[in-house]
N, C-alpha and C positions, 0 to 999 in steps of 0.2 A: 544653945539650941541643939537638940540631938539630931542625928542624921535622918531618922525616920520622919521627923517633923519637916526637915528640909525637903525631903523627897515629896512628901504629901503636898507641900505648899507650891510645888510646880503645877499642881492640878487645881488646887482649891485655895481660895482666900476668904477668910471670914471678916476681913477688914472692909470689904466693899459690899454694897447692896445693889442689886440689879436696878438700873434705871427703869422707872415705871413709865408706861406709855398710856396716855389717856385714851387714845384711839389707835389700835393696831389693825392694819388692814392687809388683806390679800393684795400683793403688788400687782397681780393680774387684774386688779380692779373688779373683783367679783361682786361689788356692790351694785345697787340698782342704778346702772349708768345709762339706761335708755329711757327717755321720757316717753309718756304715752303718745300715740300717733299724732294727735292734734298739735302737741307741742313741738314735735320734731319735723312736722311738715314744712317744707320750704316753699317759698313763693315761686311761681312759674318763671322760667327763663326764656331766652329767645327762641332756641330751637327745641322742639319738644317731639320726642320720638319714642313714645311707648304705647303699645297697643292695649294690653289688658290693664284694667284698673288695679293698681298694686295696692297692697295693704298699707304701705307707707311709701311716700314718693322718694325717688332716688335722684340726687343731684350729682352730676359728673362734670368736671371741668378739666379739659385736656388741651394741649397745644394743637392748633389747626382747626378747632371748632367743629370737627365731624360730629361729636356727641357732647354738646354742651346742653344738658337736658335737665329738666325737672319733669317728673312723671306726668304723662298724659295718656289718654285712652286710645290714641290712634296707632301707635307703633310700639313694638317691644324693643328695648335697647339692644339686647343680644341679637335679635333678628335683623334689626335695621342697620346696625353698625357694619361698615364695609370690611371689618376684620373679625377674627375669632376673638371674642371677648366674653368674660364672665363678670357680672356686676353684683356686688353685695350691697344692697341698700340697707336702710335702717332696719327694716323688717327682718331681713335675712341675718344681719348682725345680731339683732336682739334674740332671734330664735336660738342661736348657738349659746347665748348667755355669756359669751367670753367678755372679759373685762378689757382686753387689749386687742388691737386689730390683727396682730400676728396669730392669735389663737383662732379668730374667726376665719382668717385666710386658710388655715390648715384644713378647712372643710371644702375648699374649692377643688374641683377636678384637676388632678395633676400637680397639686401643690403639697409640699410638706414643709413643716417648720422645724428647723434644726437649731439646737443650742438656744441662745438668748434672742429668739425672734428673727432669725435669718431664714428667708423664704427661698426654698429650692423649687424651681419650676421644671417639671418633667425630668427630675433626676440631675439637673445641672446645678452646680454649686452656687453659692450666693454671689460669686464674682460674675456670673452670667445673668443675674437678675438686676433690674433697674427699679429703684424706688423713687417716686415723685410725690410731691405734695402740691395739690392744685396745679399740676402740670409742670412743676419746677423741681430741679434736683435738690437734694438734701445733703448736708455734710454729716460725717459720722463721728461720734465721740469715741470710737474704738481704735486703739493703736494698731490692731492687726487688720483692720478692714477699712475700705473706702465706702462701703454701703452701710446705710443706717439700719440698726436692728429695729424691727417694727414693733417689738413689745414695748417700746417707749411710748407708743401712741394709744392712749385710752380710747376705747370705742365710743365713749360719751361725746367726743369732739368730732367724730367722723360721720359725715352724711352718707358717704358711699366709698366703696373700694372697687375700682375697675382693674381687672386683670386681663391684659391683652397678650396673647401667646404668638400671634403671627405679626411679623414686623411691618410697620408702615413708616414712611420716611419723615413724618412729622415728629417722630421720636428720635432721641439721640442714638447714635450708631452702636453704643455699648448695650446691645440688646441680644443676648444669647438665648436665654430661655423665655423671657417675657418681661413685661413691665407691670409694676403694681403702682397704680395712681390713686392716691388718697385725696378725697375732696372733703374739706372741712365744712361744717354746717354754716349756713348763710342765713338769709332773711327768714324769720318765722312768719307764717301766715296769720297767727294769732299770738297775742302777748302771753307770756307764761313765766313762772318762776317755779323751778323744781329743786327740791332738796332731797338728799338721799343719804342713807347710812346702812352699813352692813358689817357683818362679821363672819368669820369662817374658822373651822377647826380642822387641823391636819393630824391624821392618826399617827404619823411618824414623828411629829414635832410637838404639837400642842399637849401640854401636861406631861411631856416626856423629858428625858435628860438632854441638856444642851450646854453650850459654852458661849461665853461672851467676854468682853473686857469693858472697862468703864468708858474710855474715850473722853467724852465731854458730856456735860449735863444737858446739852441740847441735841444730842444725836438722834433722838426720837423725831425731831423735826426734819431730819435730812441735812441739817446745816451744823457745821462745827462752830463753837463759840470762841475760837482762837487758840484752843489748847493744842491744836496741831500745827500752829505756825512754827516756822523754823526757829531754832535757837539763834541767839545773836552770833555765836561762833560760826554756825553754819551759814548764816547770811553773809558774814564777812568773807568766809572761805569761797562761797559760790561767786561772789562779786569780784574776788581778787584775780581770777584767771590763773591761779597757781595750781600746780599739780601736787597732790599729797606726797608723791614719790620724789619731789624735787629736793626735799630736805630743808626748804625755806619756811615751813609751817610747823606749828606746834600740833602734831597729830594727836597727842594725848588730850589737849585742851578741846580740840574740835569734837572729839568723841564723847565729851561729857554732856549730860542733860538730854541726850536723845532718847534714852530708855528711862521710863519712870513707871510709877505704879499705875498710871492711867492707861498706858498703851502696852506695857510689857507683862502685865499680870492677868492671866486667864482666870476667869471665874466660872465655877460650875453652877448651873441652874438646874435643880432637880425637876422643876415643873415649868416648862416653857409656856409663855403666854400665847393667847390666840391671836388671830388677825382681825383687822377691822378697816373701815373706810368711811370717808365723808365725801359728799359731792354736792355741788351747787351749780345750777345753770339758769339762765334767764334770757329772755329775748322779747323784742318788741319792734314793731314797724311804725314809722311816723309818716304821715302824708304831708308833704311839703309842696303844695300846689300840684304840678304835673310830675313831681319826683317823689319816689318812695324811698325813705331811709330805713334800712333794717339794721338792728343792733342785736348781737348775740354774744353772750359771755358765759364761760364755763370755768369752774375751778374744782380741783379734786385733791384729795390727800389719801394716801394708802400706806399701810405698814404691814409687812409680812415677815414672819419668821419661818425659816426652813432649816431643818437639821438632816444631814446625810451621813450615814455610817458607810464609808466607802472602802471597798477592797481594791487596792492598787498594787498590781504586780508587774514585773518585767522579766524577760528572759532574753538571753543572747544566743540561745541554742536554736538550730534549725528545726529540731523536732519539739522544742519547748520543754524538754525533759527536765531541765533544772531551772530554778528561779534565780535571777540575779538579785532581785529585791522582792520583798513581800511585806506590804504595809497595810495596816488598818487605820483609817483616818476618820475622825468625827469632825464634820464641818458644819458650822452654824452660820447662816447668813441672815442678817436683818436688813431687808430691803425697804427703803422709804421712797415713794414717788410723790412728787408735788407737781401739779400741772395747772396751767391757766391759758385761756384763749379769749381773745377779743376780736370779733369780726364785725366789720361795717360794710354795708352794701347800699349802693345807690342804683335805683332802677327807674328808667323812664322809657316810654315807648317800647322799643325792642332792644334797649341798651342796658348794660349792667357793669358797674365798677365795684370790685370787691377789694377790701383791705383786710388782710388777715394777720394777726399777731399771735404768736404761739410761744409759750414758755414751758419747758419740761425739765425737771431736775430729778435724776434717778441716782440714789445713793445706796451703796452696799457696804455694810459693816461685816467684815469677814473674820471668823475665828476658826482656826484649825488646830487639832491636836492629834498627833499620829504616833503609832508605835509599830516597829517592824524590824526586820533583819535584812542583811545583805550578804551576797556571795557565799551562801550556804554555811554561814558561821552561826555560833550561838550568841553573838554579841547583839544586844538590843539597842535600837536607836529610837529615842523619843524626840519628836519634832513638834514645835509650837510655833504658830504663825498668827499674826494679827495684821489686819489691813483695813483701809478705809478708801473706797473708790467713789469719786464724785463724777457723774456724767451730767452734762447740762447742754440743752439745745435752746437757742433763741432764734426765732425765724419771723421775719416780717415780709409780706408779699403784697404786691399791688397788681391786680389783674383787671383789664378792661376788655369787655366783650361787646363790641360796637356794631351797629347796623346803620351806617350813615345814609344808605340809600338802598332801594330794592335791588337784591341780587349781590350786594357787596357786604362782606363781613370782615372786620378788622379786630384781631386779638392782639393786645399789648400786655406783656408780662415783664415784671421786674421784681427783684427781691434780694435781700441780704440775709444770710444765716450765719450763725456762729455756734460752733460746738466746742465743748471743753471737756477734758477728763483730767482730774488731778488725783494722784495717789501718793500722799505724803506718809512717810514712816511705815513702809511695808517691812515689818520686823519678822525675822526668822531665827529660831534657836534650835539647836540639836544637842541633846544630852546623850551620853553613851554609858551603857552598863555592860561590862565585859563578861559577867557571870563566871569569872575565873576564881577558883578557890585561893590561889596564891596572891591575888590582887587584894590588898587591904580594903579597897573600896569596891571590890568586884560585884557586890550585891546592890550597889547604889548607882543612881544616874549622876554622872559628873560632866562638867563642861570645862575643858582646859583652854578653850579659845585658841586652839592651835590648828584647827582645820582638820585634824584627824580624830582626836578624842574630844569632839565637841566643837561647835562653831556658833557664831552670832553674826547676823547680817542685817543690813537695812538698805532699802531702796527708796528713791524719790523719783516719781515720774510725772510728767506734765505734757498735755497735748492741747493745742489750740488750732482751730481750723476756721478760716473765713471763706465764705463762698458767696460770690456775686453772680447773679444770673440776670439775663435780659433776653427778650425775644419779641418778634413781631410775626404775625401770620395774617396774610391777606387772601381771602377767598372771593371769587367772583363767578357768578353764574353766567357763563358766556352764552349759554342757551338753556332752555328749560330742562334739558336732561344732562347737561354737562357743567360741572363746577371745577374750576381750576384754582389751585392754591399754591402760593409761594410763601416761604418763610425763612427767617434767620434767627439763630440762637447763639448766645454767647455765654460761656461758663468760665469763671476764673476762680480757681481753688488754690488756697495757700495754707499749708499746714506746717506748723513747727511742733516737733516732738522731742522730748529729752527723757533720758533715764540715767540716773546716777546710782551705781551699786557700790556698797562699801561693806567691809568686814572688819571686826575687831580682832586683833591678834595679840596674844600674850606669850612670853617666852617660857615662863615657868610659874604657873599658879600653884600655890600650896594646897595640900589636901584640906578639905573643909571649905575653903573659899570656892573651890571649883564645884561645890555642891549647892551654892547659893541659887535661889530663884532668879529669874532674869533681871528684875529691877534692882536687886541687891548686887548681883554679879557685875552689872555695869553702872553701879552707883559712882558718885564722885570719889568717894573714899577708896574704893577698890581700884578704879582706873588710875588714880594718882599713886597709890601705894605700890602697885605692881606694874606700873608703866605699860598699861594696856593701850596699844596704838590702833588708830583707825587707818585702814588702807583702802585705796580705791581699786576695785577689781574690774573697772570698765573705763579705763582712761583713754582707750583707743577712739571710740566713736560714741560719745554719750548723747549727742543731739544731731538732728538733721532737719533740713528744710525741704519740703516737697511742694511743687507747684504744678498745676495742670491748667493750661489755657486752651480752650476748645472753641473753634468757630465752625458753625454748621449752617449750610444753606441747602434748601431743598425746593423742589417743584413737583407737584403731583396733580393728577386729574382724577375726578370721580365722575364716571359717565355711565348713564343708563343706555347701553348700546342698543338693546331691543327691549321689548316688554318684559323679557324674562332674564336678560343677561346684564349684569352690572360689572364694570371694571373700575378698580381703584389701583392706580399705578403711579410710580414716581421714582425719583432718584435723589439721593442726598450726597452732598460733598462735605466731608469733614476734614479739618486740619487741626491737629492737636499737638502741643508740645508738653511733654511730661518730663520734669527734671527733679531728681532726688539727689541731694548732695549733703555732705556733712557740714555742720555748723562749727566754726572755730570756737571752741570753748576755752582753750588754754592760750596763754600769752605766747608760748613758744610755737604756736601753730601746729603743724604736723598731725594729720589724721591718716589712718591706714585704709579707710574705706574709699572705694572708687565712686566718683559721681556718675550718675546715670542720666542720659538724655535720650528720650525717644521722641523724634520729630517726624511724624508720619501723616500722610493724608490718604483718604480713601474715597472712592466712588461706591456708593452703597445703593443698589437698585432694589425695588420691591414691587410686587404686583399681586393683586388678589382678584380672581374672577368668581363672581357669585351667579349661579344659575338657579333661578326660581322656577323649577319645572312643574310645580303645582302651587296652588294658592297657599298651602300650608307646609310645603317642603322646599328645601333649597340645598344646593351643593356648592361648597367653597373650595377653591384651589389657590394656594399661596406659594410663592417662591421669593427668596430674598437672600441678601448677603449682609452680615453684621460682623461686629468685632468685639473683642474683650481685651481690656488693657490690664497689665499687672497692677496690683495694689501697692500703695506707697511703701508700706513696711516690707513688702516682699523684695523691694529693689535695693535695700541697703544691707550691707554685710555687717550685721549687728545682732547680738543675741537679745532675745526677749523671752521672758517667762510668762506663760499664760496660766493664771491660777485656776481658771475654770476647768481646764483639761489636764492640768499638772504636767504640761509639756513645755519644752524649750524650743524656740524657733530661731532661725537665722535666715536673712534674706540673700538674694542672688542678683547682683547688679546686671547680669547678662540676660535677664529675661526679655522676651519680645512679645509684641501683641499677638493675640490669637485671632484667627479669621474663620468665620463660620459661613457655611452655605446651608440654607434652610429650605425645607419643602414640607407642605402639609395639604391634606385633603380632609374635608369635613362634611358630613351629611347631617342636616338638621330638620326636625319634624316638629312643628308647633301645632299640636293636634287639638288643643283646647285652651281656654283662658288660663293663664298662669302655668301652663303645662307644656312640656317639651321633651323630646328625645334627641340625642345627638350621638354620632359615632365618628371618630376621626383617627387618622393615621399620620405620623410625622417622621421626619428623617433629618438628621443634621450631620454634616461632615465638618470636623473642626481641625484646622491646620494650626500647629504649634500650641496645643492646649497646655495650660499651665497646671502642672500636677505636683503634689507634694511627694517627698520621699524621706526616708529616715536613715540617718547614719549614726554610728557609734563612735564617739570621741571621748577618750579618757573616762570610760565607764559611764558617760552621759549620752542619752538618746537625744539627737538633734534633728528636728524636722526642718527641712528646707524645700526649695522649689526649683523646678527647671521646666523647660519646654519639651514636652514629648513630641515626637514627629507629627502624629495625627491621631484622631479618634473618630469613631462613628457612634452615633446614637440614634436609635429608632424605637418606635413604640406605637401604642394605640390608646385611645380614651373612649369611654362610653359613659353617658350620664342620662338620668331620667328624673323628671320632676312631675309627679302625678298626685292628684287629689281625688279622694273618694267622698262623695256627698253622703252624709249620714242622716239627712233630714227625713227620709222615709221611716226611720226608726221612731220618730215622734218624740214627744216629751223633751227631756233634757238634751236630746240629740238633734233637735229640729234645726238648729243653726250651726251645727258642728260638721267638720270634715276631717278626714284622715289623710295626713301628708306622708308620702313615700318619696324620699329624695336620695337615691343612691348614685354613686359614681365610682368608676374603677379606671386606673391607669396602669398600663404595662409599659415598662421602659427597659431597654437593653442597651448597654454601652460597652465598647471595647477600645482599649488603646491599641494602636497599630505601630509596632516597633519591630524592625527587621535588622538583620546584620548589615552593617554599613551605614545605618542611620546615625546622625550626629546630634548632640545637644551641647549646651555650654553652661558650665557651672564655675563661678568665680574662684580662681586660685586652685582649681582642681586639676589633677594630672590627666584625667580621662575625659574625653569628649564622646565616648561611645554610649549611645542612648541606652543600650541593653544593660549597662552598668547602673542605670538609675530606674528603669521601668521594665515591667514584664509585658510581653506581647499578650493581648487578650484580656488584660486586667480591666475591671470596670472602673469608670470614673469615680473619683472620691465623692461620697455623699449621695450616690444614686441607688435608690431602692427599686427593685424589679417590679414590685407590686405595691400599689397604694389603693386602699379602699376606704370610702366614706359612705356611711348610711345614716340618714336621719328619718326616724319614724315618730310621728306625733299627731296629737289631737289638737285642733284649733277651732275656736269659735269665730265665726265670720261677722258676728254682730258686736262683740265686745272683746276686750283683751283677756284671753284665757288660752294658754298654750301649755301642753305637756309633751316634751320631746325627749326621746332617748337617742343618743348619738354614738355611733360606732366609728372608730378610726383604726385602721390597720396599715402598717408599713412594714415590708419585709426588710431583712437585714441589709445594711449598706456599708461600704468601706468608709471607715472614719479616718484611718491613718494607715500608712504603709508599714509593712514589716521590714526588717533588715534584709535588704535585697542580697547583699554579699554573703549572707548565711542561708539564703533560701527560705527565710521565715514566711509564714502566711501573713496576710494583712490583718490589721485590727478592724473588727467589725462592730458596728452598733446595731442592736436589734430592738427597734421600737415596739414591735409586736402589736397586740390588740389592746385598745383602750376604750372603755365604755363610760359615758357620762350621761347624766340625766338633768334636765332643766325644766322647771315649772314656773310659769309666769301667770299671775292672776291680777286683774285690775278690778277695782270697785270704787265706790264713792263713799267718802266720809265727810259729813257736813258740806256736801256739794263740792268737795275737792276730789280730784282724781288721785288715787293711790294705787301703786303697783307693788305687789309682793313677789319676790323671786326666791326660789329654792334651787340650789345646785348640789349635785352629788358628782364629784369628779373622780376619775380613776377607780371606779367601783370595784373592779377585780384586783386592785392593788398591783398593777403591772410594774415590774422593776425597771430601772435604767440599767442597761447591760452594754458594756464595751468589752470585747474579749478577742483573744487569738486562740485558734485551735488547730492542732496537728494530731490526727488520730485520736487517741484517748487523752492526750495531754491538752490541757486548757489553761490559759492564763487570763485571769480577770484583770483587765487593764484599768477600768474605772467603772465599777458596778456598785449599785446601792439600791436599797428599797425606796420606793416613792410612795408617799402616804395617800390614803383616801382622804379627799377633802370634801367637807360639807359646809355649805355657806347659805346664809339667810340674809336678805337685804330688803329694804323698803324705800320707796320714794313717793313724794307727794308733790303734785303740781297745783299751783295756785293760779 
């Protein structure tokens, strides 16, 4: 085999054929995932508080029972709620056309969606946001997060999403920016069966060049067929409790069979396939005497391909004049999402019991190929990575909303949820081309497996989290204008997480052999012949256990003090114990990570006064105290690589809770049916905010965390929802109206760091806060300006909508620059994104049919992460994002 053919086979194999996918779908679920209004309408609940007749009824279920509603004509949810809330019902979600709830929430005032579905409220990071499902917490399948990414939830299973930005004590105390409470669909008012299918085309991916690897024949389903099971030698090694460095194991034998043609050979696909989806939902109510039994079930499958041509650069200079590394990486992701939900509801008189069962599996098949240089040399480095990430969420919940007697309401909630993330065989290879004339192989890529002129690594990671929740809320109308509520909530979270990192090392590979493609380079024959050893690069702390047990009790009162003044006030007491400690993996014990235990309790007051000074206008004022706890991974001194951001992280066991003082004032004007205007101002003082910083260790950028002394955040929001009747135009316009729905959020934040301020970082020599943070720097993830605009035509008699959506977010700090060199921060610049969604309903053979057309990212806005100093600019993680065009259809029987 000649050398040019060897080099070519690193990129291309003609021995494999790309696995075909019968149905490939947009993982965002751009299929027709919203049933026509009659199918989605839910049966009335106990408390009904909506004034205008909505297009589709919104069901909301939260702890405490203030807004347990299904739409009615007497009150508007946002107006009647004692707090500042925004509600996305089925109609609002469908108007955006988004396939997952994270995308729809990105249209809400003050909200931005960052990364894979993490919601930032008013510029505060995801750590300050609380996500609930039917009023109960959710576990996260992400190693770096304790909050669940909301892009896991297809919009087809969600009846409504309530966003509350002002704190009330019926919610957990970890409430910095706000809470997002998702309510799943419940009892249908009419029986229905809806089937849907859709496809989409991405201008940067579909029919363009991409890469993949075989994996297994069932990868298109999102489930591996066993090809990624551990080898027998690995199973025996992991079970033994021995260290590879002990000398008691056969390191050569253990390293065999890990790399093969299925997982180590990247395949070039000249014409990438399109995306597609399938969905099915059905529901029916049964009258059982005085009791109504509602049954609703949904299932969905989606498959999406995305290719990114990423520019990834780093610099260690304060003025960014020289690049430490400069790489171009082509990344192809194949994301498969499978979801199912079964909901049962019993209703009688004014009582309701809901049992919800949810299953979501989100699988990502990741292939990366990179080429670049380091340290201003002419040496080329070619990197090849393959990975398979399985995320899974199983959740079962039982909620009882009872009215045993007039004036008394009792809510009972209990649930169990399990999340898992498995990433077997994360393989990484680096080949080196010296481009030196005196080197006999200087024009070829070689891998000597010595860590300098080539390397080969493999990682295995696993996460399992169990979450038990329970609670009771009792409300009693002590007098016609006063309702008192007491409640108790219990949350028990237990997470185990492990990551094992290994590297193959050879002493002296002969020329020719070091040019083999990965599956040949680490074949049985080469490993045996040249004594290629497997070494453990993370023997210190490969696994940890994290637990969080939280008891919360609260008391609150909702009182109509006068005809125009309403008071909602209460206090919550929370006691929580958070423990993160290493798990003993090896028989000889000994771990270097320090266990962390945070055992704190807090009194958290909150009060909102609403003054209805006119029939259609009101003013709200809110004040509260809340907290934010460190996330599990942040508390353990262990390295972790995030492939999405191409960054390496390490925790800090010395982190402490953050404490927030919140204040808000909001003016609201409900000037007509379905129409409103609001203007609000808010302020937050954060004590000990947890912020990231970047350090340089052995030429590697390490992101870690510490408590800054304090931070201030303030801003304002304005939103408008206005409809213009077009019936005067006559003809086709007689039943149409024009919708104008803009909102704007201004947010400003500053870290407050002064000389003499202290912080604590594990094993660090310095406790000087100014060594980690800059005074006046904005909080990570905070955009100063967020704008959303929806302009559309709607038919009030039938389903016909055409909506253009504008979304703009100004640049925000994504990561810190190297503070000891005075580097600028790394910024993400979301910019302006324009989408168009058209929905049209009609009848075929007396069956309801909906067609939906979507055009996303019409202007082709790029993803941009960069550093800039004067004219010098470093593209940290920038790539083109395709324009996406999708067409889907659903039919309801």
